[in-house]
C-alpha positions in Angstrom: 108.6 181.7 113.2 111.9 180.0 112.4 111.4 176.2 113.1 114.8 174.6 114.2 116.2 172.7 117.1 119.2 175.1 117.5 119.6 177.0 120.6 121.5 180.4 120.4 123.8 181.5 123.1 121.8 183.5 125.7 122.6 186.8 127.4 123.6 186.3 131.0 126.9 184.4 130.5 127.7 180.7 130.5 125.7 180.0 133.7 122.5 181.1 132.2 123.3 179.4 128.9 123.9 176.2 130.8 120.5 176.4 132.5 118.8 176.8 129.2 120.6 173.9 127.5 120.0 171.6 130.5 116.5 172.5 131.5 114.5 174.5 128.9 112.7 172.2 126.4 112.7 173.4 122.8 109.2 173.7 121.3 109.7 175.1 117.9 111.1 178.7 117.7 114.7 179.7 118.0 115.0 181.4 121.4 115.9 185.1 121.3 119.4 185.3 122.9 118.5 188.3 125.1 116.5 187.5 128.2 113.5 189.7 128.6 113.2 191.3 132.1 110.1 193.6 131.8 107.7 195.2 129.4 105.7 198.4 129.3 103.5 199.9 126.6 105.0 199.1 123.1 108.3 198.0 124.5 109.9 195.0 126.0 113.2 195.4 127.9 116.1 193.0 128.1 118.0 192.2 131.3 120.5 194.9 130.4 117.6 197.4 130.3 117.8 197.9 126.5 114.4 198.7 124.9 113.0 196.6 122.1 110.0 198.0 120.1 107.4 195.1 120.0 105.8 195.0 116.6 104.1 191.7 117.3 102.3 192.5 120.5 103.9 189.7 122.2 102.5 186.5 120.7 100.0 188.7 118.6 98.1 189.2 121.9 99.0 192.3 123.8 96.3 194.4 122.2 96.7 197.3 124.8 100.4 197.1 125.0 102.3 195.6 127.9 101.5 196.3 131.6 98.5 198.5 130.7 97.7 200.3 133.9 94.0 199.4 133.7 94.9 195.7 133.3 97.4 195.9 136.1 94.8 197.4 138.4 92.2 194.8 137.6 94.6 191.8 138.1 95.7 193.2 141.5 92.2 193.8 142.7 90.7 190.6 141.3 93.4 188.2 142.5 93.0 189.5 146.0 89.3 188.9 145.8 88.6 185.9 143.7 90.8 184.2 141.1 89.7 180.6 140.6 86.6 178.4 141.3 85.2 174.9 140.9 84.0 174.7 137.3 80.3 174.4 138.3 80.4 177.8 140.1 79.8 181.1 138.5 81.0 184.6 139.5 80.1 188.1 138.7 83.0 188.8 136.3 82.1 185.6 134.3 78.4 186.4 134.0 79.2 190.1 133.2 81.7 189.1 130.4 79.4 186.5 129.0 76.6 189.1 128.8 78.9 191.8 127.4 80.2 189.5 124.6 76.8 188.0 124.0 75.3 191.4 123.3 77.8 192.5 120.7 76.5 190.5 117.7 72.9 189.4 117.1 72.9 185.6 116.7 75.9 185.1 119.0 74.2 185.4 122.3 75.6 182.4 124.2 79.2 182.4 125.5 81.7 179.9 126.9 84.8 181.2 128.6 88.0 179.3 128.4 91.8 179.9 128.4 93.6 179.5 125.0 92.8 179.8 121.4 93.4 176.1 120.7 91.1 175.3 123.6 88.3 177.5 122.2 88.7 175.9 118.7 88.6 172.4 120.3 85.3 173.4 122.0 83.9 175.0 118.8 84.6 171.9 116.7 83.2 169.6 119.4 80.1 171.9 119.5 79.7 171.6 115.8 80.1 167.8 115.8 77.5 167.5 118.6 74.9 169.6 117.0 75.2 168.3 113.5 75.8 164.7 114.5 78.7 164.5 111.9 82.4 164.5 112.2 84.1 165.9 109.1 85.9 169.3 109.4 87.2 171.4 106.5 89.9 174.2 106.9 92.3 176.1 104.8 95.6 174.6 103.7 97.5 177.5 105.3 95.6 177.6 108.6 96.6 177.6 112.2 94.0 176.7 114.8 95.9 175.1 117.7 98.2 172.3 118.8 95.8 169.9 120.4 93.4 167.2 119.0 90.8 168.5 116.7 92.4 172.0 116.5 95.7 170.4 115.4 94.0 168.3 112.9 92.5 171.4 111.3 96.0 173.2 111.3 97.9 172.9 108.0 100.3 175.7 107.9 103.0 173.7 109.7 103.7 171.1 112.6 101.8 168.2 111.0 104.6 165.8 110.5 106.2 163.5 113.1 103.4 163.4 115.6 101.3 160.5 114.4 97.9 160.5 112.8 95.3 163.2 113.3 91.6 162.5 113.8 89.8 161.1 110.9 87.5 163.3 108.6 89.7 166.3 108.1 90.0 168.1 104.7 91.9 171.1 103.5 91.1 173.6 100.7 93.5 176.3 99.3 93.4 179.6 100.9 92.5 182.4 98.3 95.8 184.2 97.8 95.7 187.4 95.7 99.5 187.6 95.5 99.9 184.0 94.3 96.5 183.2 92.7 95.7 179.7 91.5 92.7 180.7 89.5 92.6 184.0 87.6 90.4 186.3 85.7 91.5 187.5 82.2 93.3 190.4 83.8 95.4 188.1 86.1 93.5 189.0 89.2 92.4 186.2 91.7 89.2 184.4 90.7 88.4 183.3 94.2 84.8 182.1 93.4 86.0 179.6 90.8 88.7 178.5 93.2 86.1 178.0 96.0 83.7 176.1 93.7 86.6 173.8 92.6 87.7 173.2 96.2 84.3 172.2 97.4 83.9 169.9 94.5 87.0 168.2 95.7 85.7 168.1 99.3 82.4 166.7 98.1 84.1 163.9 96.2 86.1 162.8 99.4 83.5 163.3 102.0 81.6 160.3 103.4 78.5 162.5 103.8 79.4 163.7 107.3 80.5 167.3 106.9 80.1 169.1 110.1 81.9 172.4 109.9 84.3 174.7 108.1 86.8 176.5 110.4 88.5 179.7 109.0 90.5 182.7 110.0 89.3 186.0 108.3 93.0 186.7 107.9 95.3 183.7 107.9 98.2 185.0 110.0 100.5 182.1 110.4 99.8 181.3 106.7 101.4 184.6 105.8 98.8 187.3 106.4 96.4 186.1 103.8 93.2 188.1 103.9 90.0 186.5 102.7 88.7 188.8 99.9 85.5 190.8 100.4 82.6 188.6 99.6 84.4 185.3 100.3 83.0 184.7 103.8 79.5 185.2 102.5 80.2 182.7 99.7 81.8 180.2 102.1 78.7 180.5 104.4 76.5 179.6 101.4 78.7 176.5 100.7 78.2 175.5 104.3 74.5 176.1 104.4 74.0 174.0 101.2 75.7 171.0 102.9 74.2 171.4 106.4 77.6 172.5 107.8 78.3 175.1 110.4 80.7 178.0 109.8 83.3 178.5 112.6 85.4 181.8 112.4 88.5 181.8 114.5 89.3 185.5 115.3 92.2 184.8 117.7 94.2 187.6 116.0 91.7 189.6 114.1 89.1 190.0 116.8 88.5 192.8 119.4 89.3 195.7 117.2 92.6 194.9 115.5 91.4 195.1 111.9 89.5 198.4 112.4 86.2 196.5 113.1 85.3 194.9 116.4 85.3 191.6 114.5 86.8 191.1 111.1 83.8 189.3 109.7 81.6 192.4 110.3 83.1 194.0 107.2 81.5 191.4 105.1 78.0 191.5 106.9 78.1 187.8 107.6 77.6 186.3 111.0 79.2 182.8 111.6 77.4 180.0 113.4 80.2 179.9 115.9 82.9 182.5 116.7 86.0 181.9 118.7 88.1 184.6 120.3 91.4 184.4 122.3 94.7 186.3 122.1 93.4 189.8 121.9 90.4 189.2 124.3 92.8 188.8 127.2 95.3 191.4 125.8 98.2 188.9 126.6 96.7 187.0 129.5 95.1 183.5 129.0 91.4 184.1 128.1 89.4 182.7 125.2 85.7 182.5 124.3 83.3 180.6 122.1 80.2 182.5 121.0 77.1 180.9 119.3 73.4 181.3 118.9 70.9 180.4 121.6 69.4 177.9 119.2 72.7 176.0 118.6 73.5 176.1 122.3 70.0 174.7 123.1 70.5 171.9 120.6 74.0 171.1 122.0 72.7 171.0 125.6 69.9 168.7 124.6 72.4 166.3 123.0 74.7 166.3 126.1 77.5 168.7 125.0 80.3 168.8 127.5 83.5 170.8 127.5 84.6 170.8 131.1 88.2 172.1 131.9 90.1 173.1 135.0 89.9 176.8 134.1 86.5 177.1 132.4 84.7 180.2 133.7 87.6 181.4 135.9 86.8 184.8 137.4 90.3 186.3 137.2 90.7 186.3 133.4 87.1 187.2 132.9 87.6 190.4 134.9 90.6 191.2 132.6 88.4 190.6 129.6 85.8 193.1 130.9 88.7 195.6 131.4 89.9 195.1 127.8 86.5 195.8 126.4 86.1 198.9 128.6 89.5 200.3 127.6 88.8 199.5 123.9 85.5 201.4 124.0 86.7 204.3 126.3 89.8 205.1 124.2 88.3 204.5 120.8 90.9 201.9 119.9 88.9 200.2 117.1 88.9 203.5 115.2 92.5 204.0 116.2 93.4 200.7 114.6 92.0 202.0 111.3 94.0 205.3 111.5 97.2 203.8 112.8 96.9 200.9 110.3 96.6 203.3 107.4 99.7 205.1 108.6 101.6 201.9 109.0 100.4 200.6 105.6 101.4 203.8 103.9 104.9 203.5 105.4 105.2 199.8 104.4 104.2 200.7 100.9 106.9 203.3 100.9 109.4 200.7 101.8 108.1 198.6 98.9 108.9 201.4 96.6 112.4 201.7 97.9 113.4 198.1 98.3 112.8 195.5 95.4 112.9 192.6 97.9 109.6 193.7 99.4 107.2 191.9 97.0 103.9 192.6 98.7 102.2 194.5 101.4 98.9 193.1 102.6 96.5 192.8 105.6 94.0 195.1 107.3 94.1 197.6 110.2 97.0 196.8 112.5 97.5 193.3 111.2 99.7 193.7 108.2 102.4 191.6 106.4 105.3 192.3 104.0 106.6 189.5 101.9 110.3 189.2 101.2 111.2 187.9 97.7 114.4 187.3 95.6 112.7 189.3 92.8 109.2 190.5 92.0 108.9 188.6 88.7 109.4 185.2 90.1 108.0 186.0 93.6 110.5 183.4 95.0 110.5 183.7 98.8 113.9 184.9 100.0 114.1 183.1 103.4 117.8 183.9 103.9 117.3 187.6 103.5 114.2 187.5 105.7 116.5 186.1 108.4 119.0 188.9 107.9 116.3 191.6 108.1 114.9 190.1 111.3 118.3 189.8 112.9 119.3 193.3 111.9 116.0 194.8 113.1 116.3 193.1 116.5 119.9 194.5 116.7 118.5 197.9 116.1 115.7 197.5 118.7 112.8 196.2 116.7 111.1 192.8 117.2 109.2 191.5 114.2 108.0 187.9 113.5 108.7 186.2 110.2 106.7 183.3 108.9 109.3 181.2 107.2 107.7 178.2 105.4 109.0 177.7 101.9 105.6 177.0 100.3 104.1 180.1 101.8 106.9 182.6 101.5 109.0 184.7 103.9 106.4 187.1 105.4 106.8 189.5 108.3 103.7 189.6 110.5 103.4 193.2 111.8 100.9 193.8 114.6 101.7 196.6 117.0 99.5 197.2 120.0 96.4 199.4 119.3 97.9 201.8 121.8 101.0 202.5 119.7 101.6 206.1 119.1 102.3 207.7 115.7 105.9 208.2 116.8 106.3 204.5 117.7 104.9 203.4 114.3 107.3 205.8 112.5 110.2 204.6 114.5 109.3 201.0 113.6 109.2 202.0 110.0 112.5 203.7 110.2 114.2 200.7 111.8 112.7 198.5 109.2 114.1 200.7 106.5 117.6 200.5 108.0 117.3 196.7 108.4 116.2 196.2 104.8 119.1 198.3 103.6 121.6 196.5 105.8 120.4 193.1 104.7 121.3 193.6 101.0 
């Protein structure tokens, strides 16, 4: 995401541009000049009807593509029956989705339904603080967990400056980065265990003895598609257990099949104390969830845990969540993410062979990244060329999101819908190749 206050001229003439300049508040990204009119499947369409292949699934959320017929049907039926309730009332869709999610992973039986990823992480952190009676939270230095309160305090990839102090008791440790390792074995490969040991030694030296939880993404997306190495989550869980901390995993982008497992942590055979889901669970609509054990929920309830919001347990998004899980299972989309992800990765690695500016290809399933560098020896992020590639790709009809933070590199996050066809993946790769060539 390019962070700047500039507003490009929008399609639709001076009148539309005037409306944007006078009334639309800027909140971080540069607005795409073309106005989007509609979306269907793997494409969004601008106001002139031109198709744009969406390789970010909207905001990394439209797991089933845009305007999926099952989702459209559910929304139409549910909104005409029951959409919103007083927060103390329950409905069939809410009870059914809680039961469905709570039956997926042993040890994560209790479910709270909310609206956004930041909101679910707020609730998870509050839950951990309530149960442990402590207040200190540890996260990765390249993390993104939300823009409010405790979630923002645990977000380190960007947006920390200029907004005043965050809540006390927050610590960051380095994310294990195989492409840019801080600790290495003799062969130059990442020594993540030594890095983790060193990081927690630093945390211990700073802590006041009130460590409550560690919150982590299995793949740090906004940090530049940094995947935690196999075995890392298990080691992290042990670090937490040794200190009486809870482990919170934020699977906003990795959950619900995108990595080729229903949840990314399942590859490692480790169950977190608390799991948060969002983006992919609602397939583009505002739905999030907090999952935890019956034991933790019981302790929290006994200690007066409260997380009351206007849209907690709303029936309309809950009905959508049930449909997302139904379609995922019916159409075998978790397995599809593995197959399509392998095809996409092979194509990206082919681009790496052709273009020296592609320094690395990484990620899992249909959440992949390519890093753009000035040269492979120095690995210096080439932010300007990344901009040119993105602009050229959009001109050719492909939308890709680039993480452009100098300390983290110029990394394209590539996350097509799980419903993407082989032809659409191949088309995206073809456009990428053309954009890479034109950007030289």
